N, C-alpha and C positions, 0 to 999 in steps of 0.2 A: 100830646107829647110827641114832638117830631123825632125822627130817626137820628138826626144830628145831635140833638140834646141827649138822647139816651146813650149814644156811643161815647160822647164826651164824659158823661157821668160814669160809665163803665171804666173808662181810662183812669179817671180820678180814683175810683174804688180799687182798681187793680194795682196802681202805682203807689197809693198812699195808705190804704187800709188793709191790703192783703197780709202784711206782716202781723196784723192784729186780728186775724180771722178767728182766733181762739179766745179773744178777750171780750168781756161783756160790754161792748160799746153801746152807749145810748145815742141814737142818731135822730136828730130833728130834721124834718123836711118842711121848709117854709114855702107855702103856696102849693100844698100837696093835693088839692082836690083833683080827682081823676077826670081830666078832660082829654079824652082820647089816649089814655094811658097814664101810668105813674112810675115812680122810681122804686116803689115798695118791693117788687120782686128782686131788685138788686141789692137791697140792704136789710131784708128781714130774715136773714139766715141766722139760726142759733149759733152762738149765744148773743148775737146782736139784737138790740131792741129798736125798732123803727117806730117813730111817732110822727104822724102828719099834722101840720099846723096850717090853718087857713082862716080867712076872714068870714067864711060862711060854711055851714055844715054841708055834708055831702059825702059821696063815696070817697074813701081814703082820707077822711079828716078825723083825727082823734081828738084834737084840741081846737076849739073855736076861739080865735083871738078877737077881743072887742075892738082893738085898734092896732094897726101895724106899727105904732110908735111906742106903746107902753104895754108890755107883755106881762100883765099881772098873773097870768095863768101859768107862767114858766119861771121856775126858781133860778136864781143866779148860780152860776157855776155847776149846772146840773147836766150839761151835755158834753159828750166827747167829740161829737161831730155835728155840724150843721150843713145841710145841702139846700140849695134853692135853684130851681130852673124856670126860666120864663116868668118870673114874678116881679123882679126889680123894676122893669120898665113900666109896670103899672102902679108903682108907688110914688106918690107926689114928692115926698121928702125922704128919699131912700137913704140918705146919709144918717138920718135919725134911726131908721130901721137897723142900720149897720151897727150902731151903738148897742142896740138890744142883742144883736148877734154876738157881739163881743161879751156882753154881760152874762149871757146864759152859758157860754162856753167855759169849760174848766181850763185852768192853766195848761198850756200845751194842746188845747183843743184845736181842731182844724175845721175849716169851712171851705165849701166849694160853691161858687155862685156862677150861674150861666144866665146870660142876657143877650139880646140881639144887638148887633152893631148896625143893622140895616133892616129893610123890609117895610111893607106897607103898614099903615095904621091898623091896629087891632085892639080896639077898646074893650076892656074887661074889668070894671066899666070905663077905665081911663087908659090911655096909652101916652105916657109922658116923656120917655127917654130912650136913647140909644147909647151904647157904651163901647169905648175903645180901651186898649190896654192901659194907657196913661190914666184914664179915668178910673179904672179898676184899682190901680196902684194908689191913687189919691184917696179912694174910698177906704182901702185898708189902713192907710196911714192916719186918716182922720180918726179911726177907731182904735189906733195904737196896736195894730196887728202887723205881724211880720209877713211880708209877701214871699210866697214860695214860687208862684208862677202867675203870670197875667198874659194872656194870649188872645188873638182873634183869628178866626178862620177866614182869612182874606180871600182865598181861592175857592171856586166851586169844586165840590168833591164828587158830584154825580149822584147825590141822593135821589132816590126814585120818588120820594114823597114830597118833594119841593123844599126840603130843609135848607138848601143852599140860599134860599131867599133871605134867610136871617143872618147868615155869617156871624154866628154866635161868638161872643167873647166869654172867656172863662177866667175867673179869679180863684186861686187857691191861696189861702193865708192861714196863719196860726196865731193863736193868742199866746204870747210868749210867757214863760215862767221866769220871772226876774228875781225870785225870792219873795218871802212874805211881805216885807216892808214895801219894796218897790211895787209889788202887785197891788197892795192897798192904795198906794199913791196913784197908780194908773187907774184903778177903779174909781177913785174920787174925782180924777180929772174927767173920766168918761161920764160920771154922774153929773158933774157940773155942765158939761156940754149938753147932755141929754136934757137936763132941767131947763136950761136957757132956750133950747130948741123946741120944747114941748109946752111951754107956758100957754100958747094959744091953740094947742092941738088936743088938749085933754078934754 
């Protein structure tokens, strides 16, 4: 977990979750395995509940997902917040994963995704993608999420651990609450997208 990633996640927490510091938020971390650090210390403060999700067991993993595309282990509308750092570049069909992000969030739930825009290949076990702001916006729209912010660290910031190599992009978006009927319609639309995109992935 490089310094740049941690600082960006702190900024997200302070700007978007600090007003809710006394609320019992359920926070999911996708790709949570502790590889040189984790976000748990940032989000496990009472009364928040931090839950780590990953494809394999290990330190800082609370729920093991059988597939990145069908999260049978996580109920729909069960999370207030979903965070993910340095995971989406390793997911072959990340847009399908984003549909699951939207599914598990409650209406008005918020997510923050960090992924590199540059840097060398780092397979874990795959390294498939790099992300720019326009791509992040498109990803949110595909899952019918409202974009709050989409940025890339274009300039070197002088991180001493080499974080500038990655020039991370950050997406912050919200699952909108459009009222009961409209929410159901959007859920059905996402389900149809998910079903058609996972026929060969199950």
